[in-house]
Residue, then its C-alpha position, 0 to 999 in steps of 0.5 A: a477288755m478286748i481293746r486293752g489287750h490289742p494296742v493295734s486296735l486302740g491305735l486304729l480306733l484313735l485314727l478313725i476318731h481323728s479322721a471323723q473329727g477332720h471330716y466334721a471340721q471340713k464340713l463345718l467350715n463349708d457350712l459356715m462359709e457357704n453364705y458368709s461375707s468377710a466384708l461386712r461387720p458381723v452383727d445381728d443389729t447394725d445399730r449396735a456396736l461390736n465390742v473388740t477386746l485388745q490386749v498387747t504384749l511387749s516382747q522386745i524393744k529392738d531399737m530406740d532411735e533418739r535422733n529420728q525419735v522412733l521406737i521400734a518394738y516387737l509386739w504380740i497383739r491379741q484381738t477378741w470379738h464375737d461374730a454373729y454369723l459364725k456360730w454352730n451347735k457342736e452336737d451336730y459336729d461330733g462335739l467339735d467346739v474349736i477350729h483354727i482357720p485363716s484370718s483372711l476368711v473372716w471379718r477382722p477389725d481394722l485396728v491400726l497404730y495411729n502414731k506409726a512412723d514407718d513407710d510400710f503400712s502393712g498390719p499384723m501378720d495373716t496368722n490363723v484365728r481361733l473360732r469357738y462354737n459361740g462365735e468368739i474369735t481370737w486373733d493372735a498376731p505378732a507385729i514389729t512396729k515403728s512408732s513416733c516418740v517425743v524424746d526428751v534428752s535434757y538429762f542424757p545419759f540419766d534420762s527416762q522416756e515415755c513412748n505412746l502406742t495408740f491403737g484404734s479403728w481407722t474407719y469404724n467409729g465408736n458406735q460401730v466398733d468399740i474397743i475394750m482393754g483386755m488388761d489395765s496395762g500391757d503384758l510384760s511377762d514375756f519381755v526380753e530385757n534390752v541392753e540399753w533400756e529398762c522397761r518400768g511399765m506399760p500402763a494403758t488408757k482408753n480415750v474417746i476423741m471427737y475429730g474435726c472431720c466427723s461428728d462421731p466418737y472414735p475410741d482408742i487405747t494408748y499404751t505408754v511404754l515407760l523406759q529408763r536408760r541404763s547409764s553405765f555404758y555412757i558413764f564409762n565411755l563418755l563421762l569418765p574420760c571427760f572427767l579425767i581429761s578435765f583434770l589435765a587443764p589445771l595441771g597446765f599451770y603446774l607445768p614449768a613455763d620454760s618447758g614451752e608446752k603449757v599452751s600446747l597442753g591446753v589446746t590438746v585438752l580442748l581438742a579432745l573434749t571437742v571430739f567427745q562433744l561431736m560424738v554426743a551431738e551425732s546421736m542426739p536429736p537437733s532440739e533446743s534442750v541441751p543434754l546434761i552431758g553436753k552442758y558438762y562438756i561445754a562448761t569443761m571446754t569453757m574452763v579449759t579455754a579460760s585456763t589456756s588464756l590465763t596461761i598465756f597471760i602468766m607466761n608474758i609475766h614470766f618472760c619479762g625482760v630488761e625493759a620490764k618495770p620493777v614489781p609494784h610494792w603492792a604486788k610484792v606484799l600481796i603476791i610474794d609475801y602472802m600468797s606465796k606462803i598460802c600456795f606453798v611457793y618457795e625460792v629455788g633450793e628452798n623447802c617448807a622446813s628450812p633453806l638449804p645451806q648456801g656456798p661461801t660468799v665474797t665480801f669486799g672491804p673498804c676501797v683499796f684505792c682510798t686507804h693509802g692514798s699516798g701509796f697509790a698517788g702515781m697510779d694511772t687513773k684509767l685503771v680506776r675508771n675501768v674497775e669502777y665501770i666493771a663494778n657498776c655493770f656487775r651491780e646493774q646485772r644483779a639488779t636486773c636479775a633480781k627484778g626478773a626473778e621477782w616477776k618469775k616468782i609472781a608468775k609462779v605464785m599465780d600459776r599455783f593459785f589458779m591451779w588450785i582454783f581450777f581444781i576446785m572448779v572441776f570438782l564442783m562442776s562434776i558434783l553439780i552435773i551428777g547432782k542434777a541427774p534425776 
């Protein structure tokens, strides 16, 4: 009752209790470390193995370097073991059952990451350990690890990766230090989501391996980080631009030949696809497996190259001059008569409904020089020869123009035909690439 009425006395009493606990903690530490050595394995029987429980928490995936095949992760590593020489009766120390001391004062298992890919060989941070009165030691330490990971980019950007984190003792064999899994998988409760990768799980397995150098077993625990790439970024920045650019290749056939830009359009599209291909190649590891998006780029570039080559061939047909041979009969029947209707190609001034009304035509009657021969008997024959020459030139010019018009129509029909063929190829190729994604 006197203590309840005097809060100052209560605070003083609590201060005295904490001071007493601090005094007992200091005394306990001095007693424990009096004849203790952190260099030896803390077991009563040297023939028995010391069990070390390992538990790994994945906090964050900092980076996945596909080109160098390195996974950089931020881990929380918890190791628990029993030290036979660090026990005390808590009744002798005012009920003190737990103390926190620097980890450098006690023996620590030399667990290392086997598949480490870093030049710095330092282990976890030298944080404090939690020591209980029964000799149980818990060591929680954060670590940023760089581990080697075999990256398979065959289905990039729809790929998934499996990266292993293998922990084991470097010097102690399984008869001296045995590693036990704290959980069946890594802890992902505090995982910070990554913008590029989605973690699907972290299963753990224990392996006992016999190495060629030694006859003793060496246990290790392997955590497999299951990663799935978030493909939205690559779809909008790599796939969609390529898909849109690839549709320009068939439109090169629709461009009029007299514009002089048909070949330039094909070359420009080819250069644009080459730039995207180089961007993908810079981020991928140099391996034999070609990424899915790389196959799409190569197929599209091949299609653009074929369309540009066909454009050059069709332009040669379009610009056939006077020296060109007449259009073969089979070409007239197959291309001009049938394919032009299938591809909706009409003469200039025509549409799919009816031809436009034509202007007035001039018709010539019978030869005026032959009708009344007696009336023109005295006419100069030189004039007649000149008129006949002009008529022959006019007929030859009309025949030449008709021949050139036929070749131009054949070129136009072929342009329209290949335009639809390449549009179908672009569509089917895009469907096949997306369908191969897992």
